[in-house]
PDBQT receptor file of N, H, CA, C and O in Angstrom, charges set to zero:
ATOM      1  N   UNK A   1       0.866  -1.281   0.074  1.00  0.00    +0.000 N 
ATOM      2  CA  UNK A   1      -0.140   0.385  -0.341  1.00  0.00    +0.000 C 
ATOM      3  C   UNK A   1       1.060   1.328   0.062  1.00  0.00    +0.000 C 
ATOM      4  O   UNK A   1       1.807   1.385   1.039  1.00  0.00    +0.000 OA
ATOM      5  N   UNK A   2       0.929   2.005  -1.049  1.00  0.00    +0.000 N 
ATOM      6  H   UNK A   2       0.323   1.958  -1.842  1.00  0.00    +0.000 HD
ATOM      7  CA  UNK A   2       1.336   3.282  -1.087  1.00  0.00    +0.000 C 
ATOM      8  C   UNK A   2       0.649   4.535  -0.057  1.00  0.00    +0.000 C 
ATOM      9  O   UNK A   2      -0.563   4.750  -0.033  1.00  0.00    +0.000 OA
ATOM     10  N   UNK A   3       1.282   5.021   0.467  1.00  0.00    +0.000 N 
ATOM     11  H   UNK A   3       2.266   4.847   0.448  1.00  0.00    +0.000 HD
ATOM     12  CA  UNK A   3       0.325   5.879   1.452  1.00  0.00    +0.000 C 
ATOM     13  C   UNK A   3       1.098   7.621   1.415  1.00  0.00    +0.000 C 
ATOM     14  O   UNK A   3       2.323   7.727   1.470  1.00  0.00    +0.000 OA
ATOM     15  N   UNK A   4       0.299   8.718   1.329  1.00  0.00    +0.000 N 
ATOM     16  H   UNK A   4      -0.697   8.633   1.285  1.00  0.00    +0.000 HD
ATOM     17  CA  UNK A   4       0.446   9.797   1.583  1.00  0.00    +0.000 C 
ATOM     18  C   UNK A   4      -0.210  10.401   2.529  1.00  0.00    +0.000 C 
ATOM     19  O   UNK A   4      -1.390  10.726   2.406  1.00  0.00    +0.000 OA
ATOM     20  N   UNK A   5       0.399  10.584   3.432  1.00  0.00    +0.000 N 
ATOM     21  H   UNK A   5       1.359  10.319   3.531  1.00  0.00    +0.000 HD
ATOM     22  CA  UNK A   5      -0.100  10.912   4.801  1.00  0.00    +0.000 C 
ATOM     23  C   UNK A   5      -0.178  12.389   4.834  1.00  0.00    +0.000 C 
ATOM     24  O   UNK A   5       0.804  13.065   4.529  1.00  0.00    +0.000 OA
ATOM     25  N   UNK A   6      -1.344  12.941   5.203  1.00  0.00    +0.000 N 
ATOM     26  H   UNK A   6      -2.142  12.392   5.451  1.00  0.00    +0.000 HD
ATOM     27  CA  UNK A   6      -1.891  14.184   5.365  1.00  0.00    +0.000 C 
ATOM     28  C   UNK A   6      -2.604  14.268   6.637  1.00  0.00    +0.000 C 
ATOM     29  O   UNK A   6      -3.151  13.335   7.224  1.00  0.00    +0.000 OA
ATOM     30  N   UNK A   7      -2.527  15.691   7.056  1.00  0.00    +0.000 N 
ATOM     31  H   UNK A   7      -2.082  16.450   6.579  1.00  0.00    +0.000 HD
ATOM     32  CA  UNK A   7      -3.525  16.225   8.281  1.00  0.00    +0.000 C 
ATOM     33  C   UNK A   7      -4.848  17.189   7.368  1.00  0.00    +0.000 C 
ATOM     34  O   UNK A   7      -4.626  17.988   6.458  1.00  0.00    +0.000 OA
ATOM     35  N   UNK A   8      -5.763  16.941   7.750  1.00  0.00    +0.000 N 
ATOM     36  H   UNK A   8      -5.944  16.293   8.489  1.00  0.00    +0.000 HD
ATOM     37  CA  UNK A   8      -7.091  17.795   7.200  1.00  0.00    +0.000 C 
ATOM     38  C   UNK A   8      -7.169  18.406   8.363  1.00  0.00    +0.000 C 
ATOM     39  O   UNK A   8      -6.672  18.009   9.417  1.00  0.00    +0.000 OA
ATOM     40  N   UNK A   9      -7.995  19.696   8.137  1.00  0.00    +0.000 N 
ATOM     41  H   UNK A   9      -8.399  20.019   7.282  1.00  0.00    +0.000 HD
ATOM     42  CA  UNK A   9      -8.582  20.565   9.246  1.00  0.00    +0.000 C 
ATOM     43  C   UNK A   9      -9.628  20.747   9.247  1.00  0.00    +0.000 C 
ATOM     44  O   UNK A   9     -10.008  21.278   8.203  1.00  0.00    +0.000 OA
ATOM     45  N   UNK A  10     -10.761  20.467  10.319  1.00  0.00    +0.000 N 
ATOM     46  H   UNK A  10     -10.453  20.035  11.167  1.00  0.00    +0.000 HD
ATOM     47  CA  UNK A  10     -12.366  20.417  10.077  1.00  0.00    +0.000 C 
ATOM     48  C   UNK A  10     -12.415  21.124  11.515  1.00  0.00    +0.000 C 
ATOM     49  O   UNK A  10     -11.837  20.585  12.459  1.00  0.00    +0.000 OA
ATOM     50  N   UNK A  11     -13.101  22.323  11.679  1.00  0.00    +0.000 N 
ATOM     51  H   UNK A  11     -13.571  22.760  10.913  1.00  0.00    +0.000 HD
ATOM     52  CA  UNK A  11     -13.454  22.751  12.707  1.00  0.00    +0.000 C 
ATOM     53  C   UNK A  11     -12.520  23.050  13.521  1.00  0.00    +0.000 C 
ATOM     54  O   UNK A  11     -12.657  22.757  14.708  1.00  0.00    +0.000 OA
ATOM     55  N   UNK A  12     -11.458  23.649  13.098  1.00  0.00    +0.000 N 
ATOM     56  H   UNK A  12     -11.348  23.887  12.133  1.00  0.00    +0.000 HD
ATOM     57  CA  UNK A  12      -9.912  23.902  13.703  1.00  0.00    +0.000 C 
ATOM     58  C   UNK A  12      -9.683  22.545  14.603  1.00  0.00    +0.000 C 
ATOM     59  O   UNK A  12      -9.260  22.736  15.743  1.00  0.00    +0.000 OA
ATOM     60  N   UNK A  13      -9.924  21.205  14.193  1.00  0.00    +0.000 N 
ATOM     61  H   UNK A  13     -10.268  21.050  13.267  1.00  0.00    +0.000 HD
ATOM     62  CA  UNK A  13      -9.184  19.906  14.917  1.00  0.00    +0.000 C 
ATOM     63  C   UNK A  13      -8.672  19.498  13.608  1.00  0.00    +0.000 C 
ATOM     64  O   UNK A  13      -9.148  19.819  12.519  1.00  0.00    +0.000 OA
ATOM     65  N   UNK A  14      -7.476  18.628  13.866  1.00  0.00    +0.000 N 
ATOM     66  H   UNK A  14      -7.089  18.368  14.750  1.00  0.00    +0.000 HD
ATOM     67  CA  UNK A  14      -6.525  17.709  13.133  1.00  0.00    +0.000 C 
ATOM     68  C   UNK A  14      -7.087  16.764  12.936  1.00  0.00    +0.000 C 
ATOM     69  O   UNK A  14      -7.561  16.284  13.966  1.00  0.00    +0.000 OA
ATOM     70  N   UNK A  15      -7.364  15.991  11.683  1.00  0.00    +0.000 N 
ATOM     71  H   UNK A  15      -6.979  16.381  10.846  1.00  0.00    +0.000 HD
ATOM     72  CA  UNK A  15      -7.677  14.654  11.316  1.00  0.00    +0.000 C 
ATOM     73  C   UNK A  15      -6.938  14.047  10.725  1.00  0.00    +0.000 C 
ATOM     74  O   UNK A  15      -6.967  14.286   9.518  1.00  0.00    +0.000 OA
ATOM     75  N   UNK A  16      -5.997  13.068  11.154  1.00  0.00    +0.000 N 
ATOM     76  H   UNK A  16      -5.973  12.874  12.134  1.00  0.00    +0.000 HD
ATOM     77  CA  UNK A  16      -5.125  12.332  10.148  1.00  0.00    +0.000 C 
ATOM     78  C   UNK A  16      -5.913  11.599   9.425  1.00  0.00    +0.000 C 
ATOM     79  O   UNK A  16      -6.999  11.160   9.804  1.00  0.00    +0.000 OA
ATOM     80  N   UNK A  17      -5.162  11.341   7.819  1.00  0.00    +0.000 N 
ATOM     81  H   UNK A  17      -4.280  11.697   7.511  1.00  0.00    +0.000 HD
ATOM     82  CA  UNK A  17      -5.616  10.515   6.965  1.00  0.00    +0.000 C 
ATOM     83  C   UNK A  17      -4.691   9.945   5.680  1.00  0.00    +0.000 C 
ATOM     84  O   UNK A  17      -4.007  10.694   4.982  1.00  0.00    +0.000 OA
ATOM     85  N   UNK A  18      -4.773   8.744   5.521  1.00  0.00    +0.000 N 
ATOM     86  H   UNK A  18      -5.329   8.136   6.088  1.00  0.00    +0.000 HD
ATOM     87  CA  UNK A  18      -3.547   8.330   4.829  1.00  0.00    +0.000 C 
ATOM     88  C   UNK A  18      -4.439   7.477   3.503  1.00  0.00    +0.000 C 
ATOM     89  O   UNK A  18      -5.384   6.692   3.584  1.00  0.00    +0.000 OA
ATOM     90  N   UNK A  19      -3.682   8.014   2.278  1.00  0.00    +0.000 N 
ATOM     91  H   UNK A  19      -2.914   8.651   2.212  1.00  0.00    +0.000 HD
ATOM     92  CA  UNK A  19      -4.172   7.507   1.063  1.00  0.00    +0.000 C 
ATOM     93  C   UNK A  19      -3.665   6.283   0.366  1.00  0.00    +0.000 C 
ATOM     94  O   UNK A  19      -2.453   6.167   0.187  1.00  0.00    +0.000 OA
ATOM     95  N   UNK A  20      -4.429   5.438  -0.006  1.00  0.00    +0.000 N 
ATOM     96  H   UNK A  20      -5.414   5.532   0.139  1.00  0.00    +0.000 HD
ATOM     97  CA  UNK A  20      -4.169   4.136  -0.600  1.00  0.00    +0.000 C 
ATOM     98  C   UNK A  20      -4.423   3.896  -2.356  1.00  0.00    +0.000 C 
ATOM     99  O   UNK A  20      -5.367   3.383  -2.958  1.00  0.00    +0.000 OA
ATOM    100  N   UNK A  21      -3.259   4.452  -2.798  1.00  0.00    +0.000 N 
ATOM    101  H   UNK A  21      -2.493   4.868  -2.309  1.00  0.00    +0.000 HD
ATOM    102  CA  UNK A  21      -3.313   4.327  -4.316  1.00  0.00    +0.000 C 
ATOM    103  C   UNK A  21      -3.619   3.412  -4.878  1.00  0.00    +0.000 C 
ATOM    104  O   UNK A  21      -4.046   3.474  -6.031  1.00  0.00    +0.000 OA
ATOM    105  N   UNK A  22      -3.490   2.360  -4.247  1.00  0.00    +0.000 N 
ATOM    106  H   UNK A  22      -3.143   2.310  -3.310  1.00  0.00    +0.000 HD
ATOM    107  CA  UNK A  22      -4.054   0.929  -4.741  1.00  0.00    +0.000 C 
ATOM    108  C   UNK A  22      -5.129   0.642  -4.989  1.00  0.00    +0.000 C 
ATOM    109  O   UNK A  22      -5.496   0.173  -6.066  1.00  0.00    +0.000 OA
ATOM    110  N   UNK A  23      -5.798   0.867  -4.065  1.00  0.00    +0.000 N 
ATOM    111  H   UNK A  23      -5.499   1.248  -3.190  1.00  0.00    +0.000 HD
ATOM    112  CA  UNK A  23      -7.170   0.723  -3.703  1.00  0.00    +0.000 C 
ATOM    113  C   UNK A  23      -7.961   1.953  -4.253  1.00  0.00    +0.000 C 
ATOM    114  O   UNK A  23      -9.073   1.894  -4.779  1.00  0.00    +0.000 OA
ATOM    115  N   UNK A  24      -7.251   3.018  -4.059  1.00  0.00    +0.000 N 
ATOM    116  H   UNK A  24      -6.348   3.066  -3.632  1.00  0.00    +0.000 HD
ATOM    117  CA  UNK A  24      -7.703   4.495  -4.315  1.00  0.00    +0.000 C 
ATOM    118  C   UNK A  24      -9.053   4.909  -3.295  1.00  0.00    +0.000 C 
ATOM    119  O   UNK A  24     -10.218   5.174  -3.594  1.00  0.00    +0.000 OA
ATOM    120  N   UNK A  25      -8.425   4.847  -2.098  1.00  0.00    +0.000 N 
ATOM    121  H   UNK A  25      -7.479   4.632  -1.855  1.00  0.00    +0.000 HD
ATOM    122  CA  UNK A  25      -9.164   4.695  -0.864  1.00  0.00    +0.000 C 
ATOM    123  C   UNK A  25      -8.341   5.837  -0.090  1.00  0.00    +0.000 C 
ATOM    124  O   UNK A  25      -7.122   5.987  -0.161  1.00  0.00    +0.000 OA
ATOM    125  N   UNK A  26      -9.218   6.599   0.646  1.00  0.00    +0.000 N 
ATOM    126  H   UNK A  26     -10.209   6.478   0.703  1.00  0.00    +0.000 HD
ATOM    127  CA  UNK A  26      -9.005   7.421   1.816  1.00  0.00    +0.000 C 
ATOM    128  C   UNK A  26      -9.059   6.842   3.059  1.00  0.00    +0.000 C 
ATOM    129  O   UNK A  26     -10.228   6.492   3.218  1.00  0.00    +0.000 OA
ATOM    130  N   UNK A  27      -8.314   6.519   4.154  1.00  0.00    +0.000 N 
ATOM    131  H   UNK A  27      -7.364   6.803   4.024  1.00  0.00    +0.000 HD
ATOM    132  CA  UNK A  27      -8.565   6.125   5.380  1.00  0.00    +0.000 C 
ATOM    133  C   UNK A  27      -8.374   7.114   6.567  1.00  0.00    +0.000 C 
ATOM    134  O   UNK A  27      -7.261   7.626   6.691  1.00  0.00    +0.000 OA
ATOM    135  N   UNK A  28      -9.150   7.360   7.264  1.00  0.00    +0.000 N 
ATOM    136  H   UNK A  28     -10.054   6.944   7.163  1.00  0.00    +0.000 HD
ATOM    137  CA  UNK A  28      -8.905   8.413   8.234  1.00  0.00    +0.000 C 
ATOM    138  C   UNK A  28      -9.120   7.755   9.755  1.00  0.00    +0.000 C 
ATOM    139  O   UNK A  28      -9.629   6.656   9.978  1.00  0.00    +0.000 OA
ATOM    140  N   UNK A  29      -8.686   8.553  10.596  1.00  0.00    +0.000 N 
ATOM    141  H   UNK A  29      -8.273   9.446  10.415  1.00  0.00    +0.000 HD
ATOM    142  CA  UNK A  29      -8.617   8.139  12.029  1.00  0.00    +0.000 C 
ATOM    143  C   UNK A  29      -9.730   8.525  12.948  1.00  0.00    +0.000 C 
ATOM    144  O   UNK A  29      -9.816   9.563  13.604  1.00  0.00    +0.000 OA
ATOM    145  N   UNK A  30     -10.573   7.521  12.890  1.00  0.00    +0.000 N 
ATOM    146  H   UNK A  30     -10.503   6.678  12.357  1.00  0.00    +0.000 HD
ATOM    147  CA  UNK A  30     -11.678   7.621  13.473  1.00  0.00    +0.000 C 
ATOM    148  C   UNK A  30     -11.581   8.346  15.232  1.00  0.00    +0.000 C 
ATOM    149  O   UNK A  30     -12.480   8.938  15.830  1.00  0.00    +0.000 OA
ATOM    150  N   UNK A  31     -10.339   8.069  15.657  1.00  0.00    +0.000 N 
ATOM    151  H   UNK A  31      -9.609   7.588  15.170  1.00  0.00    +0.000 HD
ATOM    152  CA  UNK A  31     -10.244   8.993  16.935  1.00  0.00    +0.000 C 
ATOM    153  C   UNK A  31     -10.250  10.667  17.298  1.00  0.00    +0.000 C 
ATOM    154  O   UNK A  31     -10.716  11.458  18.117  1.00  0.00    +0.000 OA
ATOM    155  N   UNK A  32      -9.270  10.611  15.913  1.00  0.00    +0.000 N 
ATOM    156  H   UNK A  32      -8.892   9.968  15.246  1.00  0.00    +0.000 HD
ATOM    157  CA  UNK A  32      -9.531  12.288  15.451  1.00  0.00    +0.000 C 
ATOM    158  C   UNK A  32     -10.890  12.822  15.017  1.00  0.00    +0.000 C 
ATOM    159  O   UNK A  32     -11.375  13.878  15.422  1.00  0.00    +0.000 OA
ATOM    160  N   UNK A  33     -11.418  12.038  14.208  1.00  0.00    +0.000 N 
ATOM    161  H   UNK A  33     -11.024  11.180  13.878  1.00  0.00    +0.000 HD
ATOM    162  CA  UNK A  33     -12.765  12.672  14.166  1.00  0.00    +0.000 C 
ATOM    163  C   UNK A  33     -13.831  12.512  15.332  1.00  0.00    +0.000 C 
ATOM    164  O   UNK A  33     -14.682  13.389  15.482  1.00  0.00    +0.000 OA
ATOM    165  N   UNK A  34     -13.789  11.350  16.192  1.00  0.00    +0.000 N 
ATOM    166  H   UNK A  34     -13.099  10.637  16.070  1.00  0.00    +0.000 HD
ATOM    167  CA  UNK A  34     -14.494  11.670  17.583  1.00  0.00    +0.000 C 
ATOM    168  C   UNK A  34     -13.931  12.920  18.315  1.00  0.00    +0.000 C 
ATOM    169  O   UNK A  34     -14.760  13.743  18.706  1.00  0.00    +0.000 OA
ATOM    170  N   UNK A  35     -12.566  13.160  18.551  1.00  0.00    +0.000 N 
ATOM    171  H   UNK A  35     -11.893  12.492  18.234  1.00  0.00    +0.000 HD
ATOM    172  CA  UNK A  35     -12.425  13.819  18.855  1.00  0.00    +0.000 C 
ATOM    173  C   UNK A  35     -12.644  15.962  18.603  1.00  0.00    +0.000 C 
ATOM    174  O   UNK A  35     -12.750  16.850  19.448  1.00  0.00    +0.000 OA
ATOM    175  N   UNK A  36     -12.629  16.003  17.382  1.00  0.00    +0.000 N 
ATOM    176  H   UNK A  36     -12.542  15.281  16.695  1.00  0.00    +0.000 HD
ATOM    177  CA  UNK A  36     -13.426  17.004  16.985  1.00  0.00    +0.000 C 
ATOM    178  C   UNK A  36     -15.079  17.070  16.903  1.00  0.00    +0.000 C 
ATOM    179  O   UNK A  36     -15.813  17.994  17.253  1.00  0.00    +0.000 OA
ATOM    180  N   UNK A  37     -15.373  15.983  16.415  1.00  0.00    +0.000 N 
ATOM    181  H   UNK A  37     -14.777  15.232  16.131  1.00  0.00    +0.000 HD
ATOM    182  CA  UNK A  37     -16.944  15.999  16.935  1.00  0.00    +0.000 C 
ATOM    183  C   UNK A  37     -17.408  16.256  18.364  1.00  0.00    +0.000 C 
ATOM    184  O   UNK A  37     -18.370  17.017  18.463  1.00  0.00    +0.000 OA
ATOM    185  N   UNK A  38     -16.978  15.837  19.310  1.00  0.00    +0.000 N 
ATOM    186  H   UNK A  38     -16.196  15.219  19.229  1.00  0.00    +0.000 HD
ATOM    187  CA  UNK A  38     -17.291  15.656  20.670  1.00  0.00    +0.000 C 
ATOM    188  C   UNK A  38     -16.876  16.376  21.686  1.00  0.00    +0.000 C 
ATOM    189  O   UNK A  38     -17.478  16.831  22.659  1.00  0.00    +0.000 OA
ATOM    190  N   UNK A  39     -15.555  16.440  21.281  1.00  0.00    +0.000 N 
ATOM    191  H   UNK A  39     -15.066  16.071  20.490  1.00  0.00    +0.000 HD
ATOM    192  CA  UNK A  39     -14.812  17.700  21.849  1.00  0.00    +0.000 C 
ATOM    193  C   UNK A  39     -14.452  17.146  23.154  1.00  0.00    +0.000 C 
ATOM    194  O   UNK A  39     -14.274  17.796  24.184  1.00  0.00    +0.000 OA
ATOM    195  N   UNK A  40     -14.338  15.521  22.967  1.00  0.00    +0.000 N 
ATOM    196  H   UNK A  40     -14.483  14.993  22.131  1.00  0.00    +0.000 HD
ATOM    197  CA  UNK A  40     -13.743  14.770  24.397  1.00  0.00    +0.000 C 
ATOM    198  C   UNK A  40     -12.711  14.720  24.998  1.00  0.00    +0.000 C 
ATOM    199  O   UNK A  40     -11.646  14.804  24.386  1.00  0.00    +0.000 OA
ATOM    200  N   UNK A  41     -12.755  14.575  26.314  1.00  0.00    +0.000 N 
ATOM    201  H   UNK A  41     -13.620  14.507  26.811  1.00  0.00    +0.000 HD
ATOM    202  CA  UNK A  41     -11.335  14.957  26.888  1.00  0.00    +0.000 C 
ATOM    203  C   UNK A  41     -10.501  13.922  26.343  1.00  0.00    +0.000 C 
ATOM    204  O   UNK A  41      -9.438  14.161  25.771  1.00  0.00    +0.000 OA
ATOM    205  N   UNK A  42     -11.176  12.300  26.591  1.00  0.00    +0.000 N 
ATOM    206  H   UNK A  42     -12.040  12.106  27.056  1.00  0.00    +0.000 HD
ATOM    207  CA  UNK A  42     -10.032  10.962  25.938  1.00  0.00    +0.000 C 
ATOM    208  C   UNK A  42     -10.954  10.366  24.921  1.00  0.00    +0.000 C 
ATOM    209  O   UNK A  42     -11.736   9.448  25.169  1.00  0.00    +0.000 OA
ATOM    210  N   UNK A  43     -10.816  10.928  23.805  1.00  0.00    +0.000 N 
ATOM    211  H   UNK A  43     -10.181  11.674  23.604  1.00  0.00    +0.000 HD
ATOM    212  CA  UNK A  43     -11.541  10.393  22.410  1.00  0.00    +0.000 C 
ATOM    213  C   UNK A  43     -11.250   8.946  22.292  1.00  0.00    +0.000 C 
ATOM    214  O   UNK A  43     -12.161   8.220  21.894  1.00  0.00    +0.000 OA
ATOM    215  N   UNK A  44     -10.098   8.431  22.586  1.00  0.00    +0.000 N 
ATOM    216  H   UNK A  44      -9.358   9.020  22.909  1.00  0.00    +0.000 HD
ATOM    217  CA  UNK A  44      -9.748   7.027  22.345  1.00  0.00    +0.000 C 
ATOM    218  C   UNK A  44     -10.853   6.024  23.207  1.00  0.00    +0.000 C 
ATOM    219  O   UNK A  44     -11.556   5.092  22.815  1.00  0.00    +0.000 OA
ATOM    220  N   UNK A  45     -10.651   6.740  24.758  1.00  0.00    +0.000 N 
ATOM    221  H   UNK A  45     -10.080   7.497  25.077  1.00  0.00    +0.000 HD
ATOM    222  CA  UNK A  45     -11.549   5.826  25.783  1.00  0.00    +0.000 C 
ATOM    223  C   UNK A  45     -13.180   5.982  25.505  1.00  0.00    +0.000 C 
ATOM    224  O   UNK A  45     -13.963   5.336  26.201  1.00  0.00    +0.000 OA
ATOM    225  N   UNK A  46     -13.745   7.031  24.265  1.00  0.00    +0.000 N 
ATOM    226  H   UNK A  46     -13.108   7.556  23.699  1.00  0.00    +0.000 HD
ATOM    227  CA  UNK A  46     -14.981   7.567  23.844  1.00  0.00    +0.000 C 
ATOM    228  C   UNK A  46     -15.165   6.424  22.772  1.00  0.00    +0.000 C 
ATOM    229  O   UNK A  46     -16.231   5.856  22.535  1.00  0.00    +0.000 OA
ATOM    230  N   UNK A  47     -13.901   6.169  22.137  1.00  0.00    +0.000 N 
ATOM    231  H   UNK A  47     -13.035   6.631  22.330  1.00  0.00    +0.000 HD
ATOM    232  CA  UNK A  47     -14.271   5.359  21.024  1.00  0.00    +0.000 C 
ATOM    233  C   UNK A  47     -14.450   3.738  21.505  1.00  0.00    +0.000 C 
ATOM    234  O   UNK A  47     -15.377   3.016  21.139  1.00  0.00    +0.000 OA
ATOM    235  N   UNK A  48     -13.364   3.346  22.395  1.00  0.00    +0.000 N 
ATOM    236  H   UNK A  48     -12.611   3.933  22.692  1.00  0.00    +0.000 HD
ATOM    237  CA  UNK A  48     -13.643   1.815  22.733  1.00  0.00    +0.000 C 
ATOM    238  C   UNK A  48     -15.015   1.685  23.519  1.00  0.00    +0.000 C 
ATOM    239  O   UNK A  48     -15.707   0.677  23.379  1.00  0.00    +0.000 OA
ATOM    240  N   UNK A  49     -15.437   2.860  24.453  1.00  0.00    +0.000 N 
ATOM    241  H   UNK A  49     -14.874   3.679  24.566  1.00  0.00    +0.000 HD
ATOM    242  CA  UNK A  49     -16.794   2.223  24.755  1.00  0.00    +0.000 C 
ATOM    243  C   UNK A  49     -17.879   2.428  24.013  1.00  0.00    +0.000 C 
ATOM    244  O   UNK A  49     -18.961   1.973  24.385  1.00  0.00    +0.000 OA
ATOM    245  N   UNK A  50     -17.719   3.352  22.515  1.00  0.00    +0.000 N 
ATOM    246  H   UNK A  50     -16.840   3.721  22.213  1.00  0.00    +0.000 HD
ATOM    247  CA  UNK A  50     -18.683   3.255  21.618  1.00  0.00    +0.000 C 
ATOM    248  C   UNK A  50     -18.596   2.067  20.866  1.00  0.00    +0.000 C 
ATOM    249  O   UNK A  50     -19.616   1.474  20.518  1.00  0.00    +0.000 OA
ATOM    250  N   UNK A  51     -17.162   1.562  20.509  1.00  0.00    +0.000 N 
ATOM    251  H   UNK A  51     -16.333   2.044  20.791  1.00  0.00    +0.000 HD
ATOM    252  CA  UNK A  51     -17.581   0.336  19.474  1.00  0.00    +0.000 C 
ATOM    253  C   UNK A  51     -17.959  -0.925  20.211  1.00  0.00    +0.000 C 
ATOM    254  O   UNK A  51     -18.295  -1.929  19.583  1.00  0.00    +0.000 OA
TER     255      UNK A  51
């Protein structure tokens, strides 16, 4: 998998992304998305409980 790692900005929060050129798909960090959307103090714990 060839990746081009980038950081996207959404509502002043950083979201880690990776491009998979073989499959032509973007992968995003769900913990970063949770952090931006919920403003949780511990987004990783929020994700563990949610999943």
